[in-house]
C-alpha positions in Angstrom: 43.6 3.7 -62.4 40.3 3.3 -60.5 40.3 1.0 -57.5 37.5 -1.6 -57.5 35.3 -2.1 -54.5 33.6 -5.4 -53.6 34.6 -9.1 -53.7 36.3 -11.1 -56.4 34.7 -14.2 -57.8 37.4 -16.4 -56.1 36.6 -14.8 -52.7 32.9 -15.5 -53.2 33.5 -19.1 -54.2 35.7 -19.7 -51.1 32.9 -18.3 -48.8 30.3 -20.5 -50.5 32.6 -23.6 -50.1 33.1 -22.8 -46.4 29.3 -22.5 -45.9 28.7 -25.9 -47.7 31.3 -27.5 -45.4 29.6 -26.2 -42.3 26.2 -27.3 -43.6 27.6 -30.8 -44.4 28.6 -31.1 -40.7 25.5 -29.6 -39.2 22.7 -31.3 -41.2 23.3 -34.9 -40.0 23.4 -33.7 -36.4 20.1 -31.9 -36.9 18.5 -35.0 -38.3 19.8 -37.1 -35.3 18.4 -34.5 -32.9 15.0 -34.6 -34.7 14.9 -38.4 -34.4 15.8 -38.2 -30.7 13.0 -35.6 -30.1 10.5 -37.7 -32.0 11.4 -40.8 -29.9 11.1 -38.8 -26.7 7.7 -37.5 -27.8 6.6 -41.1 -28.5 7.6 -42.3 -25.1 5.9 -39.4 -23.5 2.7 -40.1 -25.5 2.8 -43.7 -24.5 3.1 -42.7 -20.8 0.1 -40.3 -21.3 -1.9 -43.1 -22.9 -1.1 -45.5 -20.0 -2.3 -42.9 -17.5 -5.5 -42.2 -19.6 -6.2 -46.0 -19.8 -6.0 -46.4 -16.0 -8.2 -43.3 -15.5 -10.7 -44.6 -18.1 -10.9 -48.1 -16.5 -11.5 -46.6 -13.0 -14.1 -44.1 -14.3 -16.0 -46.7 -16.5 -15.4 -50.0 -14.7 -18.1 -51.8 -16.7 -16.2 -51.0 -19.9 -12.6 -51.6 -18.7 -9.8 -50.4 -20.9 -10.6 -48.4 -24.1 -9.6 -47.9 -27.7 -7.5 -44.9 -28.5 -10.4 -43.0 -30.1 -12.6 -43.5 -26.9 -9.9 -41.8 -24.8 -10.1 -38.6 -26.9 -12.8 -36.0 -27.1 -16.3 -36.5 -28.4 -17.4 -34.7 -31.5 -20.5 -33.5 -29.6 -18.4 -32.1 -26.7 -20.0 -34.5 -24.2 -17.9 -36.8 -21.9 -18.9 -40.5 -21.8 -17.4 -43.9 -22.5 -17.2 -43.2 -26.3 -15.3 -39.9 -25.8 -13.8 -39.5 -22.4 -11.8 -36.4 -23.2 -8.7 -37.8 -21.4 -6.4 -37.2 -24.5 -6.3 -34.4 -26.9 -7.5 -34.8 -30.5 -4.0 -35.1 -31.9 -2.9 -37.9 -29.7 -6.2 -39.8 -29.9 -6.0 -39.6 -33.8 -3.1 -42.1 -33.6 -0.3 -40.1 -35.3 2.0 -37.7 -33.4 5.6 -36.5 -34.1 6.3 -39.0 -36.8 5.0 -42.0 -34.8 1.9 -44.1 -35.3 0.3 -45.0 -32.0 -2.2 -47.7 -31.6 -4.1 -49.3 -28.6 -5.5 -52.8 -28.6 -7.7 -54.1 -25.9 -8.6 -57.7 -25.0 -9.9 -59.8 -22.1 -13.5 -60.3 -21.1 -14.6 -57.6 -23.6 -15.1 -60.3 -26.2 -17.7 -62.0 -24.0 -19.5 -58.8 -23.1 -17.5 -57.9 -20.0 -15.0 -55.2 -19.4 -11.6 -55.2 -21.3 -9.0 -56.4 -18.7 -5.8 -55.9 -20.7 -4.5 -53.5 -23.3 -1.4 -52.9 -25.3 0.0 -49.6 -26.7 2.4 -49.6 -29.6 4.3 -46.7 -31.1 6.0 -47.3 -34.5 7.9 -44.7 -36.6 6.3 -43.7 -39.9 9.7 -44.1 -41.6 13.5 -44.2 -40.8 13.6 -40.4 -40.9 11.1 -39.9 -38.0 12.5 -42.5 -35.6 14.5 -45.7 -35.3 13.0 -47.4 -32.2 9.6 -49.1 -31.9 7.9 -48.9 -28.5 5.4 -51.0 -26.6 3.6 -50.8 -23.2 0.7 -52.6 -21.6 -1.3 -52.5 -18.3 2.0 -53.0 -16.4 3.1 -49.5 -17.3 6.5 -50.6 -18.4 7.6 -49.1 -21.7 9.7 -51.5 -23.9 11.6 -50.9 -27.2 13.0 -52.7 -30.2 15.3 -51.3 -32.8 14.7 -53.8 -35.7 11.0 -54.7 -35.5 7.7 -53.7 -33.7 8.2 -54.0 -30.0 6.4 -56.6 -27.8 6.1 -57.6 -24.2 9.3 -59.6 -24.4 11.6 -56.7 -25.4 14.0 -54.7 -23.2 12.4 -52.0 -21.0 13.6 -48.4 -21.3 16.1 -47.5 -18.6 
């Protein structure tokens, strides 16, 4: 009788079952790691925006703080108050690493003077990209909220 070489169907099914069990354990950990990385990226982006706002306000004191698009590059390649080049085009577009970033300015800008206050928010696009909402203002303190968009009254990051 000739001896068969190779694997039997049962052996292959056992190997496939073991691979599925390992995948079932690894995939949730991978998703949690991705969420943590997106949240860390959002915090870093908010810190970068805070620094860019301070630089912008000191460079253009007659304008004060700026909208997010004004902190990014100009389409023409020039540097002025409409495109200061302090942020890259990805960050100044308002979406990065699964988070939507926005800057609002207020203060004397409504009466023609420089904007004296600003607020930066970072909200996840969905529950798969992040779980925490972030907020910062001219104080530089980054705050977070798990259940709703963050505000100045939320807990600061430790």
